[in-house]
N, CA and C atoms of all chains as a GROMACS GRO file, in nm:
protein
  606
    1MET      N    1  -1.089  -0.116  -2.097
    1MET     CA    2  -1.058  -0.013  -1.997
    1MET      C    3  -1.186   0.063  -1.958
    2ASN      N    4  -1.198   0.088  -1.833
    2ASN     CA    5  -1.314   0.160  -1.785
    2ASN      C    6  -1.293   0.310  -1.805
    3THR      N    7  -1.367   0.367  -1.897
    3THR     CA    8  -1.349   0.510  -1.926
    3THR      C    9  -1.418   0.597  -1.821
    4GLU      N   10  -1.496   0.533  -1.735
    4GLU     CA   11  -1.568   0.609  -1.633
    4GLU      C   12  -1.495   0.606  -1.499
    5PHE      N   13  -1.366   0.574  -1.502
    5PHE     CA   14  -1.293   0.563  -1.377
    5PHE      C   15  -1.296   0.693  -1.297
    6GLN      N   16  -1.338   0.680  -1.174
    6GLN     CA   17  -1.352   0.794  -1.084
    6GLN      C   18  -1.232   0.795  -0.989
    7PRO      N   19  -1.145   0.893  -0.997
    7PRO     CA   20  -1.030   0.892  -0.906
    7PRO      C   21  -1.074   0.895  -0.759
    8TYR      N   22  -0.997   0.827  -0.675
    8TYR     CA   23  -1.023   0.832  -0.532
    8TYR      C   24  -0.887   0.833  -0.462
    9TYR      N   25  -0.885   0.821  -0.332
    9TYR     CA   26  -0.760   0.842  -0.259
    9TYR      C   27  -0.720   0.720  -0.175
   10ALA      N   28  -0.590   0.701  -0.164
   10ALA     CA   29  -0.536   0.593  -0.081
   10ALA      C   30  -0.444   0.654   0.023
   11VAL      N   31  -0.451   0.602   0.146
   11VAL     CA   32  -0.356   0.638   0.250
   11VAL      C   33  -0.270   0.515   0.277
   12ILE      N   34  -0.143   0.523   0.243
   12ILE     CA   35  -0.051   0.411   0.266
   12ILE      C   36   0.019   0.436   0.398
   13PHE      N   37  -0.009   0.349   0.495
   13PHE     CA   38   0.050   0.362   0.628
   13PHE      C   39   0.149   0.246   0.645
   14THR      N   40   0.277   0.278   0.649
   14THR     CA   41   0.382   0.178   0.663
   14THR      C   42   0.443   0.196   0.802
   15SER      N   43   0.462   0.086   0.876
   15SER     CA   44   0.505   0.103   1.016
   15SER      C   45   0.595  -0.009   1.064
   16LYS      N   46   0.674   0.023   1.162
   16LYS     CA   47   0.755  -0.076   1.233
   16LYS      C   48   0.712  -0.072   1.379
   17GLN      N   49   0.676  -0.188   1.432
   17GLN     CA   50   0.629  -0.191   1.570
   17GLN      C   51   0.746  -0.183   1.668
   18SER      N   52   0.716  -0.130   1.786
   18SER     CA   53   0.814  -0.131   1.894
   18SER      C   54   0.802  -0.264   1.969
   19ASN      N   55   0.865  -0.272   2.084
   19ASN     CA   56   0.854  -0.395   2.164
   19ASN      C   57   0.745  -0.386   2.272
   20THR      N   58   0.678  -0.271   2.279
   20THR     CA   59   0.573  -0.254   2.380
   20THR      C   60   0.438  -0.251   2.311
   21LEU      N   61   0.380  -0.370   2.298
   21LEU     CA   62   0.258  -0.383   2.218
   21LEU      C   63   0.131  -0.400   2.302
   22GLU      N   64   0.142  -0.374   2.432
   22GLU     CA   65   0.024  -0.388   2.517
   22GLU      C   66  -0.088  -0.295   2.471
   23GLY      N   67  -0.203  -0.351   2.450
   23GLY     CA   68  -0.319  -0.270   2.410
   23GLY      C   69  -0.328  -0.245   2.261
   24TYR      N   70  -0.225  -0.286   2.188
   24TYR     CA   71  -0.221  -0.255   2.045
   24TYR      C   72  -0.332  -0.325   1.965
   25ALA      N   73  -0.345  -0.455   1.986
   25ALA     CA   74  -0.440  -0.534   1.905
   25ALA      C   75  -0.583  -0.482   1.922
   26GLU      N   76  -0.622  -0.451   2.046
   26GLU     CA   77  -0.757  -0.400   2.072
   26GLU      C   78  -0.777  -0.266   2.001
   27MET      N   79  -0.676  -0.179   2.014
   27MET     CA   80  -0.689  -0.047   1.953
   27MET      C   81  -0.694  -0.058   1.801
   28ALA      N   82  -0.612  -0.145   1.745
   28ALA     CA   83  -0.611  -0.160   1.598
   28ALA      C   84  -0.749  -0.204   1.549
   29GLN      N   85  -0.808  -0.296   1.623
   29GLN     CA   86  -0.940  -0.346   1.586
   29GLN      C   87  -1.046  -0.235   1.598
   30GLN      N   88  -1.037  -0.160   1.708
   30GLN     CA   89  -1.130  -0.047   1.728
   30GLN      C   90  -1.117   0.057   1.617
   31MET      N   91  -0.994   0.088   1.581
   31MET     CA   92  -0.971   0.191   1.479
   31MET      C   93  -1.020   0.143   1.342
   32GLU      N   94  -1.002   0.014   1.314
   32GLU     CA   95  -1.052  -0.039   1.187
   32GLU      C   96  -1.204  -0.025   1.181
   33GLN      N   97  -1.268  -0.061   1.291
   33GLN     CA   98  -1.414  -0.053   1.298
   33GLN      C   99  -1.460   0.092   1.282
   34LEU      N  100  -1.392   0.181   1.354
   34LEU     CA  101  -1.429   0.322   1.352
   34LEU      C  102  -1.406   0.383   1.213
   35ALA      N  103  -1.295   0.348   1.150
   35ALA     CA  104  -1.267   0.399   1.015
   35ALA      C  105  -1.380   0.362   0.919
   36LYS      N  106  -1.426   0.237   0.932
   36LYS     CA  107  -1.532   0.188   0.843
   36LYS      C  108  -1.662   0.268   0.857
   37GLU      N  109  -1.679   0.330   0.972
   37GLU     CA  110  -1.802   0.406   0.997
   37GLU      C  111  -1.792   0.551   0.950
   38GLN      N  112  -1.673   0.593   0.904
   38GLN     CA  113  -1.655   0.733   0.867
   38GLN      C  114  -1.712   0.761   0.727
   39PRO      N  115  -1.764   0.884   0.708
   39PRO     CA  116  -1.809   0.923   0.575
   39PRO      C  117  -1.692   0.920   0.476
   40GLY      N  118  -1.716   0.866   0.360
   40GLY     CA  119  -1.614   0.866   0.256
   40GLY      C  120  -1.519   0.749   0.260
   41PHE      N  121  -1.533   0.661   0.362
   41PHE     CA  122  -1.447   0.541   0.369
   41PHE      C  123  -1.487   0.443   0.260
   42LEU      N  124  -1.388   0.391   0.186
   42LEU     CA  125  -1.417   0.299   0.076
   42LEU      C  126  -1.366   0.158   0.097
   43GLY      N  127  -1.264   0.142   0.183
   43GLY     CA  128  -1.210   0.007   0.204
   43GLY      C  129  -1.075   0.013   0.271
   44MET      N  130  -1.025  -0.104   0.312
   44MET     CA  131  -0.898  -0.108   0.384
   44MET      C  132  -0.834  -0.247   0.368
   45ASP      N  133  -0.702  -0.249   0.348
   45ASP     CA  134  -0.627  -0.375   0.343
   45ASP      C  135  -0.507  -0.365   0.435
   46SER      N  136  -0.474  -0.476   0.503
   46SER     CA  137  -0.361  -0.475   0.596
   46SER      C  138  -0.282  -0.604   0.587
   47ALA      N  139  -0.152  -0.594   0.607
   47ALA     CA  140  -0.066  -0.712   0.622
   47ALA      C  141   0.056  -0.669   0.702
   48ARG      N  142   0.112  -0.764   0.777
   48ARG     CA  143   0.232  -0.731   0.855
   48ARG      C  144   0.327  -0.850   0.862
   49ASN      N  145   0.454  -0.828   0.828
   49ASN     CA  146   0.563  -0.920   0.862
   49ASN      C  147   0.668  -0.836   0.934
   50ASP      N  148   0.783  -0.815   0.870
   50ASP     CA  149   0.882  -0.725   0.930
   50ASP      C  150   0.824  -0.586   0.949
   51ILE      N  151   0.760  -0.541   0.845
   51ILE     CA  152   0.691  -0.413   0.854
   51ILE      C  153   0.542  -0.438   0.832
   52GLY      N  154   0.463  -0.343   0.876
   52GLY     CA  155   0.319  -0.348   0.852
   52GLY      C  156   0.282  -0.249   0.743
   53ILE      N  157   0.190  -0.290   0.659
   53ILE     CA  158   0.136  -0.200   0.557
   53ILE      C  159  -0.016  -0.202   0.570
   54THR      N  160  -0.073  -0.086   0.592
   54THR     CA  161  -0.219  -0.073   0.590
   54THR      C  162  -0.252   0.032   0.486
   55VAL      N  163  -0.336  -0.004   0.391
   55VAL     CA  164  -0.381   0.093   0.292
   55VAL      C  165  -0.530   0.113   0.310
   56SER      N  166  -0.572   0.236   0.333
   56SER     CA  167  -0.715   0.265   0.340
   56SER      C  168  -0.752   0.354   0.222
   57TYR      N  169  -0.877   0.340   0.178
   57TYR     CA  170  -0.923   0.410   0.058
   57TYR      C  171  -1.039   0.501   0.092
   58TRP      N  172  -1.037   0.621   0.034
   58TRP     CA  173  -1.131   0.727   0.069
   58TRP      C  174  -1.179   0.799  -0.055
   59ASP      N  175  -1.296   0.860  -0.044
   59ASP     CA  176  -1.353   0.929  -0.162
   59ASP      C  177  -1.290   1.065  -0.188
   60SER      N  178  -1.227   1.124  -0.086
   60SER     CA  179  -1.174   1.261  -0.103
   60SER      C  180  -1.067   1.292   0.001
   61LEU      N  181  -0.989   1.395  -0.026
   61LEU     CA  182  -0.890   1.441   0.071
   61LEU      C  183  -0.959   1.494   0.196
   62ASP      N  184  -1.076   1.550   0.178
   62ASP     CA  185  -1.152   1.602   0.291
   62ASP      C  186  -1.189   1.491   0.389
   63SER      N  187  -1.234   1.378   0.337
   63SER     CA  188  -1.269   1.264   0.425
   63SER      C  189  -1.145   1.214   0.500
   64ILE      N  190  -1.030   1.212   0.433
   64ILE     CA  191  -0.905   1.169   0.496
   64ILE      C  192  -0.868   1.265   0.610
   65GLN      N  193  -0.880   1.393   0.582
   65GLN     CA  194  -0.847   1.495   0.681
   65GLN      C  195  -0.938   1.483   0.803
   66LYS      N  196  -1.066   1.461   0.781
   66LYS     CA  197  -1.162   1.448   0.893
   66LYS      C  198  -1.130   1.325   0.978
   67TRP      N  199  -1.096   1.215   0.912
   67TRP     CA  200  -1.062   1.093   0.985
   67TRP      C  201  -0.934   1.114   1.067
   68LYS      N  202  -0.837   1.182   1.008
   68LYS     CA  203  -0.712   1.212   1.080
   68LYS      C  204  -0.740   1.292   1.207
   69GLN      N  205  -0.841   1.379   1.203
   69GLN     CA  206  -0.870   1.467   1.316
   69GLN      C  207  -0.977   1.411   1.410
   70HIS      N  208  -1.028   1.292   1.380
   70HIS     CA  209  -1.132   1.231   1.466
   70HIS      C  210  -1.076   1.213   1.607
   71SER      N  211  -1.154   1.253   1.707
   71SER     CA  212  -1.101   1.259   1.845
   71SER      C  213  -1.046   1.123   1.893
   72GLU      N  214  -1.119   1.015   1.868
   72GLU     CA  215  -1.070   0.884   1.914
   72GLU      C  216  -0.947   0.839   1.835
   73HIS      N  217  -0.944   0.879   1.708
   73HIS     CA  218  -0.829   0.847   1.625
   73HIS      C  219  -0.705   0.925   1.672
   74LEU      N  220  -0.726   1.047   1.719
   74LEU     CA  221  -0.614   1.126   1.770
   74LEU      C  222  -0.550   1.060   1.893
   75VAL      N  223  -0.636   1.004   1.979
   75VAL     CA  224  -0.586   0.930   2.096
   75VAL      C  225  -0.501   0.811   2.049
   76ALA      N  226  -0.552   0.738   1.951
   76ALA     CA  227  -0.479   0.622   1.897
   76ALA      C  228  -0.346   0.664   1.834
   77GLN      N  229  -0.347   0.774   1.762
   77GLN     CA  230  -0.223   0.822   1.698
   77GLN      C  231  -0.118   0.857   1.803
   78ARG      N  232  -0.166   0.919   1.913
   78ARG     CA  233  -0.074   0.957   2.020
   78ARG      C  234  -0.013   0.833   2.085
   79LYS      N  235  -0.099   0.734   2.114
   79LYS     CA  236  -0.048   0.610   2.175
   79LYS      C  237   0.044   0.537   2.078
   80GLY      N  238   0.013   0.546   1.950
   80GLY     CA  239   0.098   0.486   1.848
   80GLY      C  240   0.240   0.541   1.856
   81LYS      N  241   0.250   0.671   1.871
   81LYS     CA  242   0.382   0.735   1.877
   81LYS      C  243   0.455   0.704   2.007
   82THR      N  244   0.381   0.707   2.118
   82THR     CA  245   0.449   0.691   2.247
   82THR      C  246   0.474   0.544   2.283
   83HIS      N  247   0.395   0.450   2.224
   83HIS     CA  248   0.406   0.311   2.267
   83HIS      C  249   0.437   0.210   2.157
   84TRP      N  250   0.352   0.208   2.054
   84TRP     CA  251   0.348   0.090   1.968
   84TRP      C  252   0.441   0.091   1.847
   85TYR      N  253   0.474   0.210   1.799
   85TYR     CA  254   0.554   0.216   1.676
   85TYR      C  255   0.691   0.276   1.703
   86SER      N  256   0.793   0.214   1.647
   86SER     CA  257   0.926   0.276   1.652
   86SER      C  258   0.943   0.370   1.531
   87TRP      N  259   0.861   0.348   1.432
   87TRP     CA  260   0.867   0.429   1.309
   87TRP      C  261   0.738   0.412   1.232
   88TYR      N  262   0.691   0.517   1.170
   88TYR     CA  263   0.586   0.501   1.069
   88TYR      C  264   0.593   0.611   0.964
   89ASN      N  265   0.530   0.583   0.853
   89ASN     CA  266   0.529   0.676   0.740
   89ASN      C  267   0.388   0.673   0.681
   90VAL      N  268   0.336   0.790   0.648
   90VAL     CA  269   0.203   0.800   0.590
   90VAL      C  270   0.213   0.871   0.456
   91LYS      N  271   0.155   0.811   0.355
   91LYS     CA  272   0.153   0.872   0.222
   91LYS      C  273   0.008   0.890   0.177
   92ILE      N  274  -0.024   1.010   0.134
   92ILE     CA  275  -0.157   1.038   0.082
   92ILE      C  276  -0.147   1.037  -0.070
   93CYS      N  277  -0.225   0.950  -0.134
   93CYS     CA  278  -0.210   0.928  -0.278
   93CYS      C  279  -0.343   0.938  -0.350
   94LYS      N  280  -0.336   0.982  -0.473
   94LYS     CA  281  -0.453   0.982  -0.560
   94LYS      C  282  -0.446   0.859  -0.650
   95VAL      N  283  -0.547   0.775  -0.644
   95VAL     CA  284  -0.549   0.654  -0.728
   95VAL      C  285  -0.594   0.696  -0.867
   96GLU      N  286  -0.507   0.678  -0.963
   96GLU     CA  287  -0.536   0.729  -1.097
   96GLU      C  288  -0.580   0.620  -1.195
   97ARG      N  289  -0.536   0.498  -1.169
   97ARG     CA  290  -0.572   0.386  -1.257
   97ARG      C  291  -0.576   0.259  -1.178
   98GLU      N  292  -0.646   0.160  -1.227
   98GLU     CA  293  -0.662   0.036  -1.151
   98GLU      C  294  -0.697  -0.077  -1.246
   99TYR      N  295  -0.638  -0.196  -1.221
   99TYR     CA  296  -0.685  -0.313  -1.294
   99TYR      C  297  -0.674  -0.436  -1.207
  100GLU      N  298  -0.747  -0.537  -1.243
  100GLU     CA  299  -0.765  -0.652  -1.155
  100GLU      C  300  -0.757  -0.781  -1.234
  101PHE      N  301  -0.714  -0.887  -1.167
  101PHE     CA  302  -0.717  -1.020  -1.228
  101PHE      C  303  -0.793  -1.112  -1.135
  102MET      N  304   0.637   2.166   0.734
  102MET     CA  305   0.598   2.098   0.609
  102MET      C  306   0.702   2.125   0.500
  103ASN      N  307   0.732   2.026   0.425
  103ASN     CA  308   0.828   2.040   0.317
  103ASN      C  309   0.760   2.102   0.195
  104THR      N  310   0.797   2.227   0.165
  104THR     CA  311   0.732   2.294   0.053
  104THR      C  312   0.792   2.250  -0.081
  105GLU      N  313   0.899   2.174  -0.073
  105GLU     CA  314   0.966   2.130  -0.196
  105GLU      C  315   0.924   1.987  -0.233
  106PHE      N  316   0.812   1.940  -0.178
  106PHE     CA  317   0.772   1.802  -0.203
  106PHE      C  318   0.752   1.776  -0.352
  107GLN      N  319   0.818   1.674  -0.397
  107GLN     CA  320   0.817   1.636  -0.538
  107GLN      C  321   0.723   1.516  -0.553
  108PRO      N  322   0.610   1.530  -0.621
  108PRO     CA  323   0.521   1.414  -0.635
  108PRO      C  324   0.590   1.297  -0.705
  109TYR      N  325   0.557   1.177  -0.662
  109TYR     CA  326   0.607   1.058  -0.730
  109TYR      C  327   0.495   0.956  -0.732
  110TYR      N  328   0.521   0.834  -0.773
  110TYR     CA  329   0.413   0.741  -0.797
  110TYR      C  330   0.427   0.613  -0.716
  111ALA      N  331   0.313   0.557  -0.678
  111ALA     CA  332   0.310   0.430  -0.604
  111ALA      C  333   0.227   0.330  -0.682
  112VAL      N  334   0.273   0.207  -0.687
  112VAL     CA  335   0.194   0.097  -0.742
  112VAL      C  336   0.157   0.007  -0.626
  113ILE      N  337   0.028   0.002  -0.595
  113ILE     CA  338  -0.020  -0.084  -0.486
  113ILE      C  339  -0.068  -0.215  -0.548
  114PHE      N  340   0.003  -0.321  -0.514
  114PHE     CA  341  -0.029  -0.454  -0.567
  114PHE      C  342  -0.084  -0.537  -0.452
  115THR      N  343  -0.214  -0.568  -0.457
  115THR     CA  344  -0.280  -0.646  -0.352
  115THR      C  345  -0.314  -0.782  -0.412
  116SER      N  346  -0.285  -0.891  -0.340
  116SER     CA  347  -0.303  -1.022  -0.404
  116SER      C  348  -0.346  -1.129  -0.305
  117LYS      N  349  -0.409  -1.230  -0.360
  117LYS     CA  350  -0.441  -1.349  -0.282
  117LYS      C  351  -0.373  -1.465  -0.353
  118GLN      N  352  -0.295  -1.543  -0.276
  118GLN     CA  353  -0.223  -1.653  -0.338
  118GLN      C  354  -0.315  -1.772  -0.363
  119SER      N  355  -0.280  -1.852  -0.463
  119SER     CA  356  -0.350  -1.978  -0.488
  119SER      C  357  -0.286  -2.087  -0.402
  120ASN      N  358  -0.318  -2.210  -0.427
  120ASN     CA  359  -0.256  -2.320  -0.351
  120ASN      C  360  -0.136  -2.381  -0.424
  121THR      N  361  -0.106  -2.329  -0.543
  121THR     CA  362   0.008  -2.383  -0.620
  121THR      C  363   0.120  -2.280  -0.620
  122LEU      N  364   0.207  -2.292  -0.520
  122LEU     CA  365   0.308  -2.188  -0.501
  122LEU      C  366   0.448  -2.231  -0.544
  123GLU      N  367   0.457  -2.341  -0.617
  123GLU     CA  368   0.587  -2.388  -0.663
  123GLU      C  369   0.656  -2.282  -0.750
  124GLY      N  370   0.776  -2.249  -0.713
  124GLY     CA  371   0.853  -2.152  -0.791
  124GLY      C  372   0.824  -2.007  -0.755
  125TYR      N  373   0.725  -1.987  -0.670
  125TYR     CA  374   0.684  -1.848  -0.640
  125TYR      C  375   0.793  -1.770  -0.567
  126ALA      N  376   0.848  -1.827  -0.462
  126ALA     CA  377   0.944  -1.753  -0.378
  126ALA      C  378   1.066  -1.708  -0.458
  127GLU      N  379   1.116  -1.798  -0.543
  127GLU     CA  380   1.233  -1.764  -0.626
  127GLU      C  381   1.199  -1.649  -0.720
  128MET      N  382   1.081  -1.661  -0.784
  128MET     CA  383   1.042  -1.559  -0.881
  128MET      C  384   1.020  -1.425  -0.810
  129ALA      N  385   0.958  -1.427  -0.694
  129ALA     CA  386   0.932  -1.302  -0.621
  129ALA      C  387   1.064  -1.232  -0.589
  130GLN      N  388   1.162  -1.312  -0.548
  130GLN     CA  389   1.293  -1.256  -0.515
  130GLN      C  390   1.362  -1.198  -0.640
  131GLN      N  391   1.353  -1.275  -0.749
  131GLN     CA  392   1.411  -1.227  -0.876
  131GLN      C  393   1.347  -1.097  -0.922
  132MET      N  394   1.214  -1.091  -0.911
  132MET     CA  395   1.144  -0.972  -0.957
  132MET      C  396   1.176  -0.851  -0.870
  133GLU      N  397   1.192  -0.874  -0.739
  133GLU     CA  398   1.228  -0.764  -0.651
  133GLU      C  399   1.365  -0.710  -0.690
  134GLN      N  400   1.459  -0.801  -0.715
  134GLN     CA  401   1.593  -0.761  -0.755
  134GLN      C  402   1.590  -0.684  -0.887
  135LEU      N  403   1.515  -0.739  -0.982
  135LEU     CA  404   1.507  -0.678  -1.116
  135LEU      C  405   1.441  -0.540  -1.109
  136ALA      N  406   1.336  -0.528  -1.029
  136ALA     CA  407   1.267  -0.399  -1.014
  136ALA      C  408   1.366  -0.293  -0.966
  137LYS      N  409   1.448  -0.332  -0.868
  137LYS     CA  410   1.543  -0.238  -0.809
  137LYS      C  411   1.644  -0.185  -0.910
  138GLU      N  412   1.665  -0.262  -1.016
  138GLU     CA  413   1.762  -0.223  -1.119
  138GLU      C  414   1.701  -0.134  -1.228
  139GLN      N  415   1.569  -0.115  -1.222
  139GLN     CA  416   1.503  -0.039  -1.329
  139GLN      C  417   1.520   0.112  -1.310
  140PRO      N  418   1.528   0.186  -1.422
  140PRO     CA  419   1.533   0.331  -1.412
  140PRO      C  420   1.405   0.383  -1.347
  141GLY      N  421   1.421   0.476  -1.256
  141GLY     CA  422   1.304   0.538  -1.195
  141GLY      C  423   1.251   0.467  -1.072
  142PHE      N  424   1.309   0.352  -1.038
  142PHE     CA  425   1.266   0.279  -0.917
  142PHE      C  426   1.311   0.356  -0.793
  143LEU      N  427   1.220   0.375  -0.698
  143LEU     CA  428   1.254   0.451  -0.578
  143LEU      C  429   1.252   0.369  -0.449
  144GLY      N  430   1.177   0.256  -0.450
  144GLY     CA  431   1.169   0.176  -0.327
  144GLY      C  432   1.055   0.077  -0.333
  145MET      N  433   1.050  -0.014  -0.234
  145MET     CA  434   0.946  -0.117  -0.234
  145MET      C  435   0.924  -0.168  -0.092
  146ASP      N  436   0.799  -0.190  -0.055
  146ASP     CA  437   0.764  -0.250   0.074
  146ASP      C  438   0.666  -0.364   0.050
  147SER      N  439   0.683  -0.473   0.128
  147SER     CA  440   0.595  -0.588   0.112
  147SER      C  441   0.558  -0.647   0.246
  148ALA      N  442   0.436  -0.699   0.255
  148ALA     CA  443   0.394  -0.777   0.371
  148ALA      C  444   0.282  -0.871   0.325
  149ARG      N  445   0.273  -0.987   0.392
  149ARG     CA  446   0.167  -1.080   0.355
  149ARG      C  447   0.115  -1.154   0.476
  150ASN      N  448  -0.018  -1.154   0.495
  150ASN     CA  449  -0.085  -1.248   0.586
  150ASN      C  450  -0.195  -1.315   0.502
  151ASP      N  451  -0.321  -1.283   0.531
  151ASP     CA  452  -0.429  -1.337   0.447
  151ASP      C  453  -0.413  -1.290   0.303
  152ILE      N  454  -0.385  -1.162   0.292
  152ILE     CA  455  -0.356  -1.107   0.160
  152ILE      C  456  -0.214  -1.052   0.161
  153GLY      N  457  -0.161  -1.036   0.043
  153GLY     CA  458  -0.030  -0.974   0.029
  153GLY      C  459  -0.046  -0.832  -0.022
  154ILE      N  460   0.037  -0.743   0.031
  154ILE     CA  461   0.041  -0.606  -0.020
  154ILE      C  462   0.186  -0.573  -0.053
  155THR      N  463   0.210  -0.537  -0.178
  155THR     CA  464   0.342  -0.488  -0.217
  155THR      C  465   0.322  -0.349  -0.276
  156VAL      N  466   0.393  -0.253  -0.221
  156VAL     CA  467   0.386  -0.117  -0.277
  156VAL      C  468   0.523  -0.082  -0.331
  157SER      N  469   0.530  -0.050  -0.459
  157SER     CA  470   0.657  -0.005  -0.515
  157SER      C  471   0.642   0.142  -0.554
  158TYR      N  472   0.754   0.214  -0.549
  158TYR     CA  473   0.754   0.358  -0.572
  158TYR      C  474   0.842   0.392  -0.691
  159TRP      N  475   0.793   0.486  -0.772
  159TRP     CA  476   0.857   0.518  -0.900
  159TRP      C  477   0.856   0.667  -0.925
  160ASP      N  478   0.949   0.713  -1.006
  160ASP     CA  479   0.959   0.857  -1.031
  160ASP      C  480   0.856   0.909  -1.130
  161SER      N  481   0.798   0.819  -1.212
  161SER     CA  482   0.705   0.866  -1.315
  161SER      C  483   0.617   0.751  -1.364
  162LEU      N  484   0.509   0.786  -1.430
  162LEU     CA  485   0.422   0.686  -1.491
  162LEU      C  486   0.496   0.613  -1.602
  163ASP      N  487   0.585   0.682  -1.668
  163ASP     CA  488   0.662   0.622  -1.776
  163ASP      C  489   0.750   0.507  -1.723
  164SER      N  490   0.815   0.528  -1.608
  164SER     CA  491   0.898   0.422  -1.549
  164SER      C  492   0.811   0.301  -1.511
  165ILE      N  493   0.692   0.327  -1.461
  165ILE     CA  494   0.600   0.217  -1.423
  165ILE      C  495   0.560   0.138  -1.547
  166GLN      N  496   0.527   0.210  -1.653
  166GLN     CA  497   0.486   0.147  -1.778
  166GLN      C  498   0.599   0.060  -1.834
  167LYS      N  499   0.720   0.110  -1.830
  167LYS     CA  500   0.835   0.035  -1.883
  167LYS      C  501   0.859  -0.092  -1.801
  168TRP      N  502   0.848  -0.081  -1.670
  168TRP     CA  503   0.865  -0.198  -1.584
  168TRP      C  504   0.755  -0.301  -1.610
  169LYS      N  505   0.633  -0.254  -1.628
  169LYS     CA  506   0.522  -0.345  -1.658
  169LYS      C  507   0.549  -0.424  -1.787
  170GLN      N  508   0.617  -0.360  -1.882
  170GLN     CA  509   0.641  -0.423  -2.013
  170GLN      C  510   0.776  -0.494  -2.021
  171HIS      N  511   0.852  -0.494  -1.914
  171HIS     CA  512   0.984  -0.559  -1.915
  171HIS      C  513   0.964  -0.708  -1.944
  172SER      N  514   1.046  -0.762  -2.035
  172SER     CA  515   1.020  -0.899  -2.084
  172SER      C  516   1.019  -1.003  -1.973
  173GLU      N  517   1.115  -0.995  -1.880
  173GLU     CA  518   1.116  -1.095  -1.771
  173GLU      C  519   0.999  -1.075  -1.676
  174HIS      N  520   0.960  -0.951  -1.660
  174HIS     CA  521   0.845  -0.921  -1.574
  174HIS      C  522   0.716  -0.973  -1.638
  175LEU      N  523   0.708  -0.967  -1.770
  175LEU     CA  524   0.590  -1.020  -1.840
  175LEU      C  525   0.575  -1.170  -1.817
  176VAL      N  526   0.688  -1.240  -1.818
  176VAL     CA  527   0.685  -1.385  -1.790
  176VAL      C  528   0.632  -1.409  -1.648
  177ALA      N  529   0.683  -1.330  -1.554
  177ALA     CA  530   0.639  -1.343  -1.414
  177ALA      C  531   0.490  -1.312  -1.401
  178GLN      N  532   0.444  -1.210  -1.469
  178GLN     CA  533   0.302  -1.174  -1.463
  178GLN      C  534   0.214  -1.288  -1.515
  179ARG      N  535   0.261  -1.350  -1.624
  179ARG     CA  536   0.185  -1.460  -1.684
  179ARG      C  537   0.177  -1.577  -1.587
  180LYS      N  538   0.292  -1.612  -1.527
  180LYS     CA  539   0.293  -1.724  -1.430
  180LYS      C  540   0.209  -1.688  -1.308
  181GLY      N  541   0.210  -1.562  -1.271
  181GLY     CA  542   0.127  -1.517  -1.159
  181GLY      C  543  -0.019  -1.546  -1.183
  182LYS      N  544  -0.063  -1.519  -1.305
  182LYS     CA  545  -0.204  -1.541  -1.337
  182LYS      C  546  -0.239  -1.689  -1.348
  183THR      N  547  -0.147  -1.765  -1.411
  183THR     CA  548  -0.180  -1.906  -1.435
  183THR      C  549  -0.153  -1.995  -1.314
  184HIS      N  550  -0.063  -1.952  -1.222
  184HIS     CA  551  -0.024  -2.040  -1.113
  184HIS      C  552  -0.045  -1.985  -0.972
  185TRP      N  553   0.012  -1.868  -0.945
  185TRP     CA  554   0.035  -1.830  -0.805
  185TRP      C  555  -0.074  -1.749  -0.740
  186TYR      N  556  -0.150  -1.676  -0.820
  186TYR     CA  557  -0.252  -1.588  -0.760
  186TYR      C  558  -0.392  -1.634  -0.798
  187SER      N  559  -0.481  -1.632  -0.699
  187SER     CA  560  -0.622  -1.655  -0.732
  187SER      C  561  -0.689  -1.521  -0.763
  188TRP      N  562  -0.624  -1.415  -0.718
  188TRP     CA  563  -0.679  -1.281  -0.740
  188TRP      C  564  -0.570  -1.179  -0.720
  189TYR      N  565  -0.568  -1.074  -0.800
  189TYR     CA  566  -0.486  -0.959  -0.765
  189TYR      C  567  -0.544  -0.830  -0.819
  190ASN      N  568  -0.499  -0.720  -0.760
  190ASN     CA  569  -0.547  -0.588  -0.799
  190ASN      C  570  -0.426  -0.494  -0.800
  191VAL      N  571  -0.420  -0.412  -0.902
  191VAL     CA  572  -0.310  -0.316  -0.915
  191VAL      C  573  -0.366  -0.175  -0.922
  192LYS      N  574  -0.313  -0.089  -0.838
  192LYS     CA  575  -0.356   0.051  -0.840
  192LYS      C  576  -0.235   0.140  -0.865
  193ILE      N  577  -0.248   0.229  -0.962
  193ILE     CA  578  -0.142   0.325  -0.993
  193ILE      C  579  -0.182   0.458  -0.929
  194CYS      N  580  -0.096   0.507  -0.840
  194CYS     CA  581  -0.132   0.624  -0.758
  194CYS      C  582  -0.024   0.731  -0.765
  195LYS      N  583  -0.068   0.854  -0.754
  195LYS     CA  584   0.024   0.966  -0.742
  195LYS      C  585   0.036   1.003  -0.593
  196VAL      N  586   0.157   0.999  -0.540
  196VAL     CA  587   0.178   1.034  -0.399
  196VAL      C  588   0.180   1.186  -0.389
  197GLU      N  589   0.085   1.240  -0.318
  197GLU     CA  590   0.071   1.386  -0.314
  197GLU      C  591   0.125   1.449  -0.188
  198ARG      N  592   0.125   1.372  -0.079
  198ARG     CA  593   0.174   1.424   0.050
  198ARG      C  594   0.229   1.310   0.131
  199GLU      N  595   0.316   1.341   0.225
  199GLU     CA  596   0.382   1.236   0.301
  199GLU      C  597   0.430   1.292   0.433
  200TYR      N  598   0.415   1.215   0.540
  200TYR     CA  599   0.478   1.253   0.666
  200TYR      C  600   0.522   1.130   0.742
  201GLU      N  601   0.613   1.150   0.835
  201GLU     CA  602   0.680   1.038   0.898
  201GLU      C  603   0.695   1.062   1.047
  202PHE      N  604   0.698   0.954   1.122
  202PHE     CA  605   0.727   0.965   1.265
  202PHE      C  606   0.846   0.876   1.295
   0.00000   0.00000   0.00000
């Protein structure tokens, strides 16, 4: 076990798409790129079947808050609500332990 | 904002499948069913493309630990390592905040 484990944060974004997906793929790609450029960004994983799950990892709650308020991200969030998603849920989590195979 | 938010726990399971998937689908279904029957289980979401992401939600670290040690789940974990996954990562997280659209 790694006794030097440094807690960090995960944002679990779970979503259901609507039927109006025009512009979605481009925006998703842009937002992924932009997120990667933010201070405190640590990584991101995504998959989608019936529902989509995107988990992004951050060094602090402050970095998450700044990304949430990023002007271009705010535009994307607005379009997400009005166009692309019929439902979504966001969970802010502290990663306390981790192991890998 | 909900001032009565009760923290709970998320297990983020990220995985890459191997090329030997015989028996995987049945076991995945069995494990999902079995997880749902465990004390403290709150919910589960899954999606898979290049990678798979399964997030399960639990009321406490104790419930997560018990599920990890469940005898049938141990068999599944072993088969996962020897057969179905080329890689996986498990993160135990405390859900601190949540919002929905």
